[in-house]
Backbone of each chain as ProteinMPNN parsed JSONL, in Angstrom:
{"seq_chain_A": "MAQMHVDVLLFASAAEAVGAPRLTLALEPGAVVGDAVQAARDRAGAVGLPDGVLVARNEAYARLDDLLGDGDEVAIIPPVAGG", "coords_chain_A": {"N_chain_A": [[-4.981, 55.28, -65.672], [-2.744, 52.516, -65.848], [-1.25, 51.023, -62.97], [2.235, 51.059, -62.026], [4.657, 48.528, -61.528], [7.222, 48.242, -59.242], [10.266, 47.024, -58.13], [11.895, 47.11, -55.021], [15.035, 46.921, -53.789], [16.752, 46.052, -50.838], [19.524, 46.561, -48.737], [22.007, 45.383, -46.401], [22.171, 47.363, -43.515], [19.836, 48.693, -44.146], [18.12, 46.701, -45.066], [17.806, 45.312, -42.713], [16.491, 47.235, -41.182], [14.047, 47.491, -42.475], [13.2, 44.913, -42.452], [13.107, 43.101, -44.465], [14.48, 41.888, -47.563], [13.512, 42.845, -49.924], [11.02, 44.764, -51.519], [7.902, 44.914, -53.196], [6.384, 47.32, -55.063], [3.367, 49.026, -55.938], [2.924, 51.629, -57.99], [1.782, 54.883, -58.983], [1.656, 56.058, -62.384], [4.222, 58.356, -63.303], [5.497, 58.401, -60.929], [8.45, 58.875, -58.95], [11.946, 58.089, -58.229], [12.354, 58.884, -55.595], [9.848, 58.447, -54.442], [9.725, 55.693, -54.187], [11.765, 55.352, -52.351], [10.639, 56.654, -50.195], [8.511, 54.944, -49.647], [9.884, 52.716, -48.727], [11.023, 53.857, -46.505], [8.759, 54.337, -44.985], [8.025, 51.717, -44.367], [10.093, 51.015, -42.758], [9.564, 51.957, -40.314], [9.861, 52.768, -36.849], [12.532, 52.275, -36.481], [13.864, 53.274, -38.67], [15.44, 54.202, -41.788], [18.956, 53.97, -42.406], [21.123, 56.855, -41.992], [22.148, 58.878, -44.736], [21.641, 57.324, -47.045], [22.091, 56.16, -50.364], [20.748, 55.879, -53.682], [19.88, 53.582, -56.222], [18.888, 53.058, -59.6], [17.915, 50.516, -61.627], [20.488, 49.378, -61.437], [22.304, 51.503, -61.524], [23.629, 54.459, -60.061], [21.255, 56.85, -58.979], [19.047, 59.76, -59.091], [16.829, 61.294, -56.729], [14.701, 62.498, -57.992], [14.444, 61.238, -60.398], [12.481, 59.774, -62.944], [10.366, 56.899, -62.648], [9.899, 53.721, -64.288], [7.651, 51.11, -65.42], [8.42, 47.985, -63.995], [10.949, 48.68, -63.189], [13.944, 48.455, -61.186], [14.708, 49.421, -58.07], [17.25, 50.324, -55.811], [18.044, 50.559, -52.407], [20.701, 52.007, -50.94], [22.724, 51.801, -48.347], [25.359, 53.63, -46.575], [28.336, 52.833, -48.196], [30.917, 50.325, -47.759], [33.178, 49.061, -48.857], [36.314, 47.406, -49.658]], "CA_chain_A": [[-3.768, 54.631, -66.199], [-2.345, 51.336, -65.059], [-0.162, 51.222, -62.011], [3.536, 50.46, -62.366], [5.248, 47.704, -60.473], [8.641, 48.553, -59.052], [10.921, 46.267, -57.057], [12.856, 47.866, -54.225], [15.996, 46.047, -53.112], [17.303, 46.657, -49.616], [20.77, 45.894, -48.385], [22.729, 45.645, -45.157], [21.383, 47.915, -42.409], [18.512, 49.076, -44.651], [17.309, 45.473, -45.078], [17.461, 45.028, -41.31], [15.516, 48.225, -40.697], [12.741, 47.224, -43.083], [12.835, 43.544, -42.109], [12.984, 42.308, -45.69], [15.476, 42.308, -48.561], [12.888, 43.295, -51.173], [9.617, 45.169, -51.502], [7.326, 45.175, -54.517], [5.465, 48.447, -54.907], [2.503, 49.434, -57.049], [2.992, 53.095, -57.976], [1.064, 55.548, -60.077], [2.528, 56.628, -63.415], [4.754, 59.642, -62.897], [6.241, 58.259, -59.678], [9.893, 59.044, -59.088], [12.77, 57.256, -57.352], [12.124, 59.291, -54.216], [8.616, 57.83, -53.938], [10.077, 54.331, -53.782], [12.543, 55.477, -51.122], [9.708, 57.006, -49.122], [7.762, 53.728, -49.3], [10.772, 51.903, -47.898], [11.162, 54.573, -45.237], [7.525, 54.098, -44.222], [8.035, 50.348, -43.843], [11.157, 50.863, -41.767], [8.976, 52.278, -39.021], [10.577, 53.574, -35.871], [13.981, 52.058, -36.608], [14.305, 54.242, -39.669], [16.549, 53.865, -42.673], [20.194, 54.63, -41.962], [21.426, 58.16, -42.582], [23.077, 58.92, -45.873], [21.444, 56.296, -48.068], [22.062, 56.508, -51.777], [19.744, 55.072, -54.359], [20.201, 53.198, -57.595], [17.775, 52.605, -60.432], [18.415, 49.581, -62.64], [21.922, 49.112, -61.22], [23.166, 52.677, -61.659], [23.248, 55.487, -59.092], [20.169, 57.668, -59.532], [18.611, 60.901, -58.294], [15.492, 61.08, -56.164], [13.652, 62.999, -58.886], [14.399, 60.472, -61.65], [11.198, 59.101, -63.181], [10.374, 55.442, -62.655], [9.11, 53.027, -65.299], [7.155, 49.807, -64.984], [9.447, 46.944, -63.979], [12.244, 49.17, -62.716], [14.478, 47.938, -59.939], [15.326, 50.484, -57.269], [18.003, 49.768, -54.684], [18.388, 51.46, -51.311], [22.118, 51.712, -50.711], [23.29, 52.469, -47.172], [26.759, 54.019, -46.795], [29.096, 51.658, -48.628], [32.103, 50.089, -46.939], [34.02, 48.057, -49.486], [37.759, 47.537, -49.471]], "C_chain_A": [[-3.345, 53.509, -65.269], [-1.225, 51.695, -64.09], [1.113, 50.557, -62.528], [3.971, 49.596, -61.196], [6.749, 47.941, -60.432], [9.157, 47.701, -57.896], [11.902, 47.177, -56.344], [13.745, 46.862, -53.504], [16.593, 46.792, -51.929], [18.525, 45.857, -49.201], [21.234, 46.282, -46.99], [21.793, 46.232, -44.1], [19.996, 48.349, -42.871], [17.586, 47.861, -44.7], [16.889, 45.115, -43.654], [16.37, 45.966, -40.81], [14.115, 47.918, -41.226], [12.26, 45.806, -42.763], [12.635, 42.651, -43.316], [14.033, 42.784, -46.684], [14.852, 42.911, -49.816], [11.446, 43.697, -50.896], [9.149, 45.27, -52.942], [6.232, 46.216, -54.345], [4.597, 48.588, -56.155], [2.41, 50.955, -56.965], [2.23, 53.658, -59.169], [2.07, 56.021, -61.123], [2.979, 58.037, -63.007], [5.534, 59.576, -61.59], [7.741, 58.373, -59.947], [10.613, 58.165, -58.064], [12.509, 57.586, -55.883], [10.849, 58.703, -53.613], [8.885, 56.407, -53.459], [10.872, 54.358, -52.475], [11.61, 55.787, -49.948], [8.897, 55.786, -48.687], [8.6, 52.823, -48.404], [10.924, 52.531, -46.518], [9.932, 54.332, -44.35], [7.525, 52.694, -43.61], [9.078, 50.156, -42.757], [10.672, 51.251, -40.385], [9.904, 53.087, -38.14], [12.086, 53.439, -36.004], [14.57, 53.074, -37.584], [15.382, 53.695, -40.575], [17.796, 54.551, -42.144], [20.357, 55.996, -42.637], [22.293, 57.969, -43.824], [22.881, 57.819, -46.884], [21.512, 56.919, -49.461], [21.041, 55.601, -52.433], [20.214, 54.781, -55.777], [18.916, 52.815, -58.305], [18.373, 51.75, -61.544], [19.951, 49.528, -62.638], [22.846, 50.279, -61.519], [22.691, 53.723, -60.65], [22.282, 56.468, -59.744], [19.869, 58.822, -58.589], [17.179, 60.649, -57.832], [14.395, 61.549, -57.11], [13.663, 62.299, -60.252], [13.065, 59.737, -61.758], [11.376, 57.586, -63.174], [9.541, 54.922, -63.822], [8.669, 51.677, -64.772], [8.284, 48.774, -65.06], [10.809, 47.405, -63.53], [12.627, 48.499, -61.402], [15.211, 49.086, -59.24], [16.075, 49.822, -56.125], [18.3, 50.868, -53.675], [19.791, 51.072, -50.852], [22.617, 52.474, -49.498], [24.755, 52.822, -47.435], [27.621, 52.781, -47.079], [30.395, 51.553, -47.821], [32.956, 48.981, -47.544], [35.494, 48.312, -49.185], [38.22, 46.783, -48.251]], "O_chain_A": [[-3.568, 53.56, -64.059], [-0.381, 52.549, -64.363], [1.077, 49.634, -63.342], [3.69, 49.896, -60.036], [7.443, 47.854, -61.445], [8.558, 47.664, -56.821], [12.648, 47.924, -56.977], [13.267, 46.054, -52.708], [16.895, 47.983, -52.001], [18.548, 44.631, -49.303], [20.905, 47.349, -46.473], [20.739, 45.662, -43.821], [19.065, 48.373, -42.065], [16.396, 47.979, -44.408], [15.764, 44.672, -43.419], [15.448, 45.55, -40.108], [13.124, 48.069, -40.511], [11.061, 45.529, -42.798], [12.059, 41.568, -43.206], [14.434, 43.947, -46.657], [15.564, 43.428, -50.677], [10.743, 43.04, -50.127], [9.917, 45.67, -53.817], [5.283, 46.025, -53.585], [5.033, 48.308, -57.271], [1.886, 51.502, -55.994], [2.062, 53.009, -60.201], [3.208, 56.348, -60.787], [2.205, 58.806, -62.438], [6.156, 60.556, -61.181], [8.228, 58.017, -61.02], [9.999, 57.584, -57.169], [12.45, 56.696, -55.036], [10.779, 58.486, -52.403], [8.337, 55.97, -52.447], [10.685, 53.508, -51.605], [11.773, 55.251, -48.852], [8.626, 55.61, -47.499], [8.094, 52.237, -47.446], [10.952, 51.838, -45.501], [10.047, 54.15, -43.138], [7.082, 52.503, -42.477], [8.967, 49.249, -41.932], [11.304, 50.907, -39.386], [10.631, 53.965, -38.605], [12.832, 54.364, -35.683], [15.632, 53.649, -37.345], [16.153, 52.822, -40.177], [17.706, 55.598, -41.503], [19.802, 56.25, -43.706], [23.064, 57.015, -43.928], [23.843, 57.403, -47.53], [21.056, 58.039, -49.693], [20.532, 54.667, -51.813], [20.849, 55.607, -56.433], [17.976, 52.312, -57.69], [19.228, 52.205, -62.304], [20.604, 49.619, -63.678], [24.04, 50.082, -61.744], [21.491, 53.859, -60.411], [22.457, 56.866, -60.896], [20.352, 58.871, -57.457], [16.426, 59.899, -58.454], [13.271, 61.051, -57.041], [12.961, 62.73, -61.167], [12.584, 59.152, -60.787], [12.393, 57.061, -63.628], [8.61, 55.581, -64.285], [9.23, 51.159, -63.806], [9.006, 48.697, -66.054], [11.744, 46.606, -63.49], [11.782, 48.048, -60.629], [16.189, 49.633, -59.749], [15.583, 48.86, -55.534], [18.746, 51.958, -54.032], [20.026, 49.941, -50.427], [22.905, 53.666, -49.595], [25.331, 52.358, -48.419], [27.631, 51.82, -46.31], [30.899, 52.539, -47.281], [33.402, 48.075, -46.841], [35.859, 49.298, -48.545], [39.41, 46.783, -47.938]]}, "seq_chain_B": "MSTPQRIVDRPVDLAGLVASVTHPGAGAIVTFAGTVRDRNQGQAVTGIEYSAYRSMAERELAAILVEAEQRLPGLRAAAEHRVGTLDVGEPSVAIATSHPHRAEAYEGNRYVIEELKRRLPVWKRELYVDGTREWVAAAPAVEAGR", "coords_chain_B": {"N_chain_B": [[35.705, 36.0, -75.331], [34.654, 35.488, -72.029], [33.127, 37.735, -69.66], [35.028, 38.542, -66.827], [34.254, 37.452, -63.5], [34.135, 39.687, -60.9], [33.34, 40.12, -58.362], [33.641, 38.007, -55.816], [33.258, 34.73, -54.274], [35.255, 33.275, -53.281], [38.702, 33.003, -52.093], [40.529, 35.966, -52.951], [42.36, 36.302, -56.025], [45.277, 37.228, -56.37], [47.587, 36.658, -57.8], [46.528, 35.771, -60.192], [45.338, 38.112, -61.085], [47.589, 39.718, -61.471], [48.785, 38.289, -63.537], [46.921, 38.8, -65.508], [47.32, 41.448, -66.191], [49.848, 41.567, -67.07], [52.199, 42.183, -69.622], [54.293, 42.464, -72.56], [54.903, 45.194, -72.906], [54.752, 46.342, -70.449], [56.365, 48.04, -67.871], [56.164, 48.217, -65.219], [54.509, 46.823, -62.48], [51.991, 47.182, -60.194], [50.699, 46.092, -57.125], [47.9, 45.729, -54.935], [46.582, 44.779, -51.825], [43.838, 44.624, -49.77], [43.303, 43.967, -46.416], [41.766, 42.123, -43.7], [41.693, 43.701, -40.676], [42.813, 43.419, -37.256], [41.881, 45.144, -35.345], [39.57, 47.801, -34.849], [38.895, 51.093, -34.374], [39.497, 50.846, -31.65], [38.3, 48.478, -30.906], [38.514, 44.929, -30.553], [38.65, 42.91, -33.343], [37.329, 40.012, -34.835], [36.679, 39.087, -37.304], [35.22, 39.797, -40.564], [32.099, 40.244, -42.109], [31.29, 40.418, -45.412], [29.02, 41.842, -47.726], [27.166, 42.325, -50.792], [25.592, 44.296, -53.359], [25.235, 42.568, -55.791], [25.074, 42.42, -58.678], [25.137, 45.094, -59.43], [27.529, 45.88, -58.25], [29.362, 44.421, -59.73], [29.114, 45.718, -62.206], [29.871, 48.322, -61.478], [32.486, 48.065, -60.561], [33.719, 47.146, -62.871], [33.364, 49.453, -64.402], [34.937, 51.286, -63.004], [37.507, 50.267, -63.435], [37.743, 50.616, -66.192], [37.589, 53.416, -66.309], [39.993, 54.086, -64.985], [41.838, 53.127, -66.814], [41.279, 54.761, -68.938], [41.932, 57.273, -67.974], [44.638, 57.102, -67.643], [46.479, 56.54, -70.094], [47.731, 53.541, -71.478], [47.651, 52.14, -69.189], [46.858, 49.043, -67.593], [44.35, 47.485, -65.798], [43.177, 45.449, -63.123], [40.916, 43.81, -60.88], [39.546, 42.355, -57.879], [36.864, 41.773, -55.593], [36.087, 40.28, -52.564], [33.281, 38.534, -51.142], [31.379, 37.454, -48.245], [32.229, 35.68, -45.194], [35.134, 36.7, -43.645], [38.312, 35.973, -42.188], [40.541, 37.519, -39.78], [43.321, 39.022, -41.301], [42.891, 37.955, -43.808], [42.72, 38.72, -47.299], [40.39, 41.052, -48.581], [40.078, 42.509, -50.824], [41.71, 42.855, -53.96], [44.005, 44.34, -56.165], [45.519, 44.825, -59.279], [47.761, 46.64, -61.275], [49.221, 47.607, -64.352], [51.731, 49.325, -66.238], [53.685, 51.05, -68.712], [55.367, 52.672, -67.189], [56.321, 53.355, -63.746], [55.1, 55.411, -62.209], [52.547, 55.908, -63.236], [51.479, 53.368, -62.948], [51.32, 53.117, -60.16], [49.613, 55.305, -59.629], [47.283, 54.626, -61.006], [46.536, 52.338, -59.643], [45.973, 53.341, -57.12], [43.84, 54.998, -57.77], [41.865, 53.114, -58.415], [41.391, 51.759, -55.925], [40.522, 53.878, -54.3], [38.224, 54.861, -55.604], [36.687, 52.567, -55.59], [36.221, 52.232, -52.85], [34.619, 54.388, -52.426], [32.392, 54.062, -54.07], [31.593, 51.372, -54.625], [28.909, 49.134, -54.259], [29.058, 47.664, -51.587], [29.035, 46.15, -48.408], [30.062, 45.986, -44.954], [30.186, 44.027, -42.003], [31.43, 44.061, -38.882], [32.818, 41.561, -36.789], [33.016, 40.963, -33.38], [35.13, 40.232, -30.516], [33.521, 39.702, -28.305], [31.322, 38.496, -29.364], [29.414, 40.111, -30.478], [28.197, 42.061, -33.291], [28.562, 44.579, -35.795], [27.358, 46.881, -38.249], [29.561, 48.555, -40.419], [30.134, 51.879, -41.009], [31.282, 53.588, -43.791], [34.007, 55.911, -44.181], [33.022, 59.361, -44.208], [32.02, 61.019, -47.264], [33.63, 63.269, -47.724], [35.935, 62.48, -46.617], [36.887, 60.621, -48.281], [39.499, 59.213, -50.198], [41.551, 59.63, -48.499]], "CA_chain_B": [[36.109, 35.811, -73.926], [33.569, 35.885, -71.124], [33.48, 38.78, -68.701], [35.436, 37.929, -65.56], [33.534, 37.806, -62.283], [35.049, 40.45, -60.052], [32.851, 39.974, -56.998], [33.892, 36.563, -55.732], [32.992, 34.059, -52.995], [36.469, 32.519, -52.946], [39.82, 33.931, -51.853], [40.928, 36.751, -54.124], [43.469, 35.668, -56.745], [46.165, 38.32, -56.754], [48.5, 36.177, -58.853], [45.767, 35.752, -61.441], [45.165, 39.505, -61.52], [48.888, 40.143, -62.003], [48.967, 37.653, -64.845], [46.02, 39.386, -66.5], [47.798, 42.781, -66.614], [51.238, 41.433, -67.519], [52.406, 42.136, -71.072], [55.687, 42.86, -72.826], [55.12, 46.637, -72.82], [54.656, 46.811, -69.063], [57.629, 48.171, -67.165], [55.885, 48.288, -63.784], [53.254, 46.231, -62.022], [51.714, 47.521, -58.79], [49.613, 45.294, -56.553], [47.344, 46.163, -53.651], [45.654, 43.865, -51.161], [43.229, 45.143, -48.545], [43.134, 42.789, -45.559], [40.962, 42.305, -42.485], [42.544, 44.145, -39.568], [42.328, 42.837, -36.001], [41.299, 46.165, -34.469], [39.006, 48.981, -35.503], [38.409, 52.078, -33.419], [39.679, 50.397, -30.281], [37.658, 47.204, -30.6], [39.155, 43.753, -31.126], [37.831, 42.36, -34.417], [37.696, 38.626, -35.151], [36.413, 38.823, -38.716], [34.289, 40.733, -41.205], [31.163, 39.706, -43.101], [31.072, 41.325, -46.546], [27.908, 41.543, -48.62], [27.188, 43.242, -51.943], [24.55, 44.333, -54.396], [26.24, 41.91, -56.61], [25.042, 42.759, -60.102], [25.587, 46.483, -59.595], [28.949, 45.945, -57.887], [30.117, 43.955, -60.91], [29.121, 46.806, -63.201], [30.576, 49.499, -60.978], [33.922, 47.765, -60.53], [34.164, 47.144, -64.279], [33.417, 50.849, -64.852], [36.093, 51.938, -62.36], [38.723, 49.803, -64.118], [37.774, 51.297, -67.491], [37.94, 54.82, -66.04], [41.425, 54.174, -64.662], [42.589, 52.914, -68.054], [41.088, 55.921, -69.811], [42.636, 58.427, -67.396], [46.08, 56.879, -67.709], [46.698, 55.714, -71.286], [48.787, 52.549, -71.304], [47.388, 51.373, -67.969], [45.941, 47.898, -67.545], [43.917, 47.359, -64.398], [42.319, 44.299, -62.816], [40.61, 43.821, -59.449], [38.493, 41.477, -57.361], [36.434, 42.002, -54.211], [35.479, 39.06, -52.03], [32.166, 38.652, -50.21], [31.298, 36.331, -47.321], [32.866, 35.921, -43.894], [36.596, 36.617, -43.749], [39.057, 36.015, -40.931], [41.611, 38.514, -39.677], [44.482, 38.747, -42.144], [42.526, 37.55, -45.168], [42.445, 39.853, -48.186], [39.021, 41.233, -49.07], [40.147, 43.145, -52.135], [43.029, 42.813, -54.596], [44.071, 45.171, -57.375], [46.808, 44.821, -59.987], [47.828, 47.58, -62.39], [50.509, 47.656, -65.045], [51.93, 50.473, -67.133], [55.101, 51.121, -69.098], [56.154, 53.38, -66.166], [55.811, 53.078, -62.403], [54.263, 56.47, -61.631], [51.168, 55.674, -63.668], [51.014, 52.097, -62.364], [50.896, 53.45, -58.787], [48.475, 56.228, -59.641], [46.103, 53.884, -61.436], [46.144, 51.421, -58.571], [45.36, 54.181, -56.084], [42.536, 55.438, -58.271], [40.897, 52.011, -58.315], [40.975, 51.484, -54.539], [39.77, 55.004, -53.729], [36.884, 54.891, -56.212], [35.984, 51.371, -55.103], [35.749, 52.489, -51.479], [33.618, 55.44, -52.484], [31.231, 53.78, -54.932], [31.164, 49.987, -54.807], [27.848, 48.794, -53.313], [29.527, 46.565, -50.729], [28.901, 46.512, -46.99], [30.722, 45.046, -44.059], [29.767, 43.961, -40.615], [32.551, 43.539, -38.107], [32.519, 40.593, -35.734], [33.882, 41.309, -32.264], [35.516, 39.148, -29.612], [32.432, 39.392, -27.371], [30.218, 37.845, -30.071], [28.523, 41.086, -31.106], [28.593, 42.471, -34.635], [28.048, 45.909, -36.143], [27.629, 47.413, -39.583], [30.594, 49.58, -40.426], [29.885, 52.975, -41.952], [32.522, 54.057, -44.403], [34.341, 57.31, -43.918], [32.183, 60.264, -44.992], [32.529, 61.285, -48.609], [34.695, 64.264, -47.718], [37.152, 61.819, -46.17], [37.333, 59.67, -49.302], [40.768, 59.576, -50.799], [42.603, 59.744, -47.496]], "C_chain_B": [[34.975, 36.283, -73.029], [34.073, 36.95, -70.159], [33.895, 38.136, -67.385], [34.502, 38.348, -64.43], [34.517, 38.515, -61.366], [34.592, 40.501, -58.601], [32.816, 38.475, -56.744], [33.6, 36.03, -54.327], [34.215, 33.297, -52.493], [37.572, 33.513, -52.6], [40.188, 34.703, -53.119], [42.209, 36.163, -54.705], [44.41, 36.753, -57.258], [47.104, 37.894, -57.877], [47.794, 36.159, -60.209], [45.558, 37.154, -61.991], [46.462, 40.033, -62.129], [49.094, 39.562, -63.398], [48.121, 38.352, -65.908], [46.454, 40.776, -66.949], [49.24, 42.741, -67.119], [51.299, 41.373, -69.042], [53.783, 42.711, -71.368], [55.94, 44.359, -72.698], [55.076, 47.187, -71.412], [56.043, 46.884, -68.441], [57.436, 48.2, -65.671], [54.549, 47.619, -63.525], [53.111, 46.556, -60.541], [50.555, 46.652, -58.316], [49.175, 45.882, -55.218], [46.465, 45.044, -53.125], [45.147, 44.549, -49.914], [42.864, 43.95, -47.679], [42.333, 43.137, -44.302], [41.892, 42.549, -41.3], [41.948, 43.662, -38.243], [41.777, 43.864, -35.017], [40.664, 47.242, -35.321], [38.431, 49.873, -34.424], [38.384, 51.505, -32.007], [39.052, 49.063, -29.943], [38.389, 46.061, -31.278], [38.195, 43.087, -32.108], [38.293, 40.937, -34.71], [37.458, 38.283, -36.616], [35.469, 39.87, -39.255], [33.4, 39.952, -42.173], [30.96, 40.762, -44.183], [29.857, 40.875, -47.34], [27.888, 42.605, -49.714], [25.852, 43.235, -52.664], [25.289, 43.858, -55.632], [26.251, 42.363, -58.07], [25.533, 44.189, -60.331], [27.069, 46.612, -59.26], [29.825, 45.456, -59.033], [30.232, 45.08, -61.948], [30.002, 47.966, -62.765], [32.089, 49.257, -60.966], [34.479, 47.729, -61.954], [34.312, 48.579, -64.779], [34.634, 51.569, -64.268], [37.393, 51.537, -63.069], [38.86, 50.486, -65.482], [38.165, 52.763, -67.308], [39.432, 54.977, -65.791], [42.241, 54.056, -65.949], [42.433, 54.097, -69.012], [41.843, 57.143, -69.296], [44.14, 58.329, -67.602], [46.375, 55.97, -68.903], [47.913, 54.799, -71.1], [48.591, 51.696, -70.061], [46.553, 50.141, -68.289], [45.618, 47.655, -66.076], [42.999, 46.162, -64.242], [42.097, 44.281, -61.312], [39.54, 42.785, -59.135], [38.14, 41.924, -55.947], [35.71, 40.756, -53.74], [34.279, 39.405, -51.162], [32.08, 37.371, -49.388], [32.0, 36.683, -46.024], [34.361, 35.663, -43.998], [37.219, 36.707, -42.367], [40.068, 37.158, -40.963], [42.789, 38.07, -40.546], [44.139, 38.355, -43.568], [42.281, 38.772, -46.044], [40.989, 39.874, -48.644], [39.022, 41.806, -50.47], [41.576, 43.05, -52.652], [42.958, 43.569, -55.906], [45.462, 45.024, -57.981], [46.719, 45.815, -61.142], [49.201, 47.473, -63.042], [50.526, 48.855, -65.98], [53.383, 50.426, -67.603], [55.966, 51.751, -68.0], [55.492, 53.307, -64.795], [54.87, 54.155, -61.865], [52.788, 56.228, -61.976], [50.618, 54.376, -63.094], [50.535, 52.325, -60.931], [49.628, 54.295, -58.793], [47.181, 55.507, -60.016], [45.602, 52.951, -60.345], [45.427, 52.173, -57.466], [43.968, 54.65, -56.504], [41.495, 54.34, -58.069], [40.469, 51.795, -56.87], [40.145, 52.636, -53.98], [38.355, 55.079, -54.307], [36.046, 53.717, -55.723], [35.42, 51.625, -53.698], [34.621, 53.518, -51.46], [32.305, 54.948, -53.105], [30.74, 52.351, -54.938], [30.075, 49.648, -53.79], [28.176, 47.502, -52.556], [29.437, 47.058, -49.298], [29.663, 45.518, -46.152], [30.188, 45.164, -42.651], [30.914, 43.329, -39.857], [32.052, 42.617, -37.007], [33.528, 40.832, -34.611], [34.089, 40.11, -31.334], [34.348, 38.742, -28.708], [31.208, 38.791, -28.068], [29.249, 38.816, -30.727], [29.03, 41.398, -32.52], [27.9, 43.785, -34.974], [28.35, 46.225, -37.601], [28.67, 48.511, -39.464], [30.219, 50.635, -41.455], [31.229, 53.429, -42.487], [32.79, 55.488, -43.949], [33.408, 58.191, -44.74], [32.851, 60.613, -46.321], [33.697, 62.261, -48.604], [36.025, 63.65, -47.286], [37.709, 60.879, -47.237], [38.638, 60.151, -49.9], [41.885, 59.745, -49.783], [43.148, 58.37, -47.122]], "O_chain_B": [[34.405, 37.352, -73.246], [35.268, 37.053, -69.879], [33.183, 37.271, -66.875], [34.015, 39.479, -64.411], [35.603, 38.004, -61.091], [35.358, 40.878, -57.715], [32.051, 37.753, -57.382], [33.678, 36.756, -53.336], [34.197, 32.738, -51.396], [37.407, 34.719, -52.786], [40.161, 34.156, -54.221], [43.035, 35.603, -53.984], [44.35, 37.146, -58.423], [47.383, 38.669, -58.792], [48.386, 36.488, -61.237], [45.596, 37.369, -63.203], [46.449, 40.705, -63.16], [49.523, 40.258, -64.318], [48.539, 38.484, -67.058], [46.001, 41.246, -67.993], [49.784, 43.76, -67.544], [50.558, 40.621, -69.676], [54.375, 43.374, -70.517], [57.066, 44.768, -72.412], [55.335, 48.371, -71.199], [56.803, 45.917, -68.477], [58.41, 48.207, -64.918], [53.582, 47.824, -64.259], [53.991, 46.247, -59.737], [49.555, 46.496, -59.018], [49.974, 46.453, -54.476], [45.7, 44.434, -53.873], [45.937, 45.006, -49.088], [42.196, 43.025, -48.14], [42.243, 44.298, -43.904], [42.749, 41.729, -40.97], [40.732, 43.514, -38.12], [41.261, 43.492, -33.963], [41.166, 47.563, -36.398], [37.574, 49.449, -33.648], [37.408, 51.649, -31.271], [39.232, 48.553, -28.837], [38.831, 46.183, -32.42], [37.068, 42.744, -31.751], [39.491, 40.676, -34.822], [37.986, 37.287, -37.112], [34.975, 40.722, -38.516], [33.873, 39.119, -42.946], [30.511, 41.872, -43.897], [29.678, 39.685, -47.598], [28.514, 43.657, -49.581], [25.087, 42.274, -52.578], [25.872, 44.632, -56.391], [27.308, 42.653, -58.629], [26.249, 44.465, -61.294], [27.788, 47.369, -59.911], [30.899, 46.005, -59.281], [31.306, 45.347, -62.486], [30.771, 48.52, -63.551], [32.869, 50.141, -61.32], [35.578, 48.221, -62.21], [35.263, 48.895, -65.493], [35.28, 52.363, -64.951], [38.273, 52.372, -63.277], [39.955, 50.885, -65.877], [38.979, 53.29, -68.066], [40.063, 55.892, -66.321], [43.211, 54.787, -66.15], [43.334, 54.398, -69.795], [42.336, 57.951, -70.083], [44.83, 59.342, -67.72], [46.506, 54.758, -68.737], [48.969, 55.224, -70.632], [49.253, 50.674, -69.881], [45.662, 50.181, -69.137], [46.508, 47.626, -65.226], [42.158, 45.887, -65.098], [42.973, 44.684, -60.548], [38.747, 42.395, -59.991], [38.997, 42.391, -55.198], [34.83, 40.237, -54.427], [34.26, 40.453, -50.516], [32.629, 36.337, -49.769], [32.328, 37.844, -45.782], [34.802, 34.578, -44.379], [36.726, 37.417, -41.491], [40.404, 37.687, -42.022], [43.194, 36.908, -40.528], [44.997, 38.411, -44.449], [41.7, 39.755, -45.585], [40.432, 38.851, -49.041], [38.068, 41.612, -51.224], [42.533, 43.15, -51.884], [41.989, 43.46, -56.657], [46.464, 45.091, -57.269], [45.74, 45.836, -61.887], [50.211, 47.274, -62.367], [49.488, 49.328, -66.444], [54.223, 49.814, -66.943], [57.146, 51.423, -67.876], [54.27, 53.211, -64.687], [53.931, 53.837, -61.135], [51.908, 56.332, -61.121], [49.43, 54.286, -62.787], [49.495, 51.809, -60.524], [48.686, 54.025, -58.048], [46.127, 55.744, -59.426], [44.397, 52.795, -60.149], [44.413, 51.716, -56.94], [43.042, 54.691, -55.694], [40.384, 54.602, -57.61], [39.273, 51.66, -56.611], [39.17, 52.405, -53.264], [37.398, 55.334, -53.576], [34.848, 53.855, -55.474], [34.279, 51.269, -53.405], [33.773, 53.504, -50.569], [31.226, 55.38, -52.697], [29.567, 52.119, -55.23], [30.272, 49.845, -52.591], [27.652, 46.426, -52.844], [29.72, 48.219, -49.003], [29.888, 44.376, -46.552], [29.798, 46.234, -42.184], [31.322, 42.205, -40.148], [31.018, 42.856, -36.385], [34.734, 40.897, -34.85], [33.343, 39.131, -31.36], [34.202, 37.564, -28.382], [30.17, 38.599, -27.435], [28.354, 38.393, -31.458], [30.15, 41.039, -32.886], [26.798, 44.064, -34.502], [29.416, 45.901, -38.125], [28.655, 49.298, -38.518], [30.012, 50.326, -42.628], [32.185, 53.626, -41.737], [31.917, 56.169, -43.41], [33.034, 57.819, -45.852], [34.068, 60.515, -46.476], [34.643, 62.109, -49.377], [37.094, 64.204, -47.542], [38.837, 60.399, -47.131], [38.85, 61.35, -50.084], [43.036, 59.978, -50.155], [44.046, 58.269, -46.286]]}, "name": "protein", "num_of_chains": 2, "seq": "MAQMHVDVLLFASAAEAVGAPRLTLALEPGAVVGDAVQAARDRAGAVGLPDGVLVARNEAYARLDDLLGDGDEVAIIPPVAGGMSTPQRIVDRPVDLAGLVASVTHPGAGAIVTFAGTVRDRNQGQAVTGIEYSAYRSMAERELAAILVEAEQRLPGLRAAAEHRVGTLDVGEPSVAIATSHPHRAEAYEGNRYVIEELKRRLPVWKRELYVDGTREWVAAAPAVEAGR"}
């Protein structure tokens, strides 16, 4: 089966840890949100992603076991600090 | 009517928000402005850089306003959050709520700021007098609402 392409957006301290604001991943069908997070975690190396990151899929908060589809946009969301 | 942009690069427009919730049935209008404070946890702060996951923040803020209006029938709620580098004293967020009665106007306004702080994908980095800067972690979830 064809691989899926998933964009991973990184923000704030997570973008700094990974050294880029965006990753494009090729994942096998059946991959879940957590797989995209793990890929980002691997790229973050020794610095590591910040504690307590949340994740969004296509601009809505998602769970790590949510299934991904081709063309999905996953966002790594470090602890928010609006206001 | 086009959807208003609620994540903005310009100063927040509190007067515009008030105007947008003003109507003849409103007996109370509550406004909130969150401003950049000159100290945080003992350190002198000269400014704050705000950034956002802009498209999601627009959606999330719109959803929070709708939730507030659904929880408190008769409420009208409007809000803006600014991104970019702000000086001490500048407002980063502004919220206006109206209702026939003041209790609901206050409650709705409080709901919007607390949910926004909990959920809006916005980050800030404080700038200090010595030239350093640090990401600010929000209060843990259990502290939200305080």
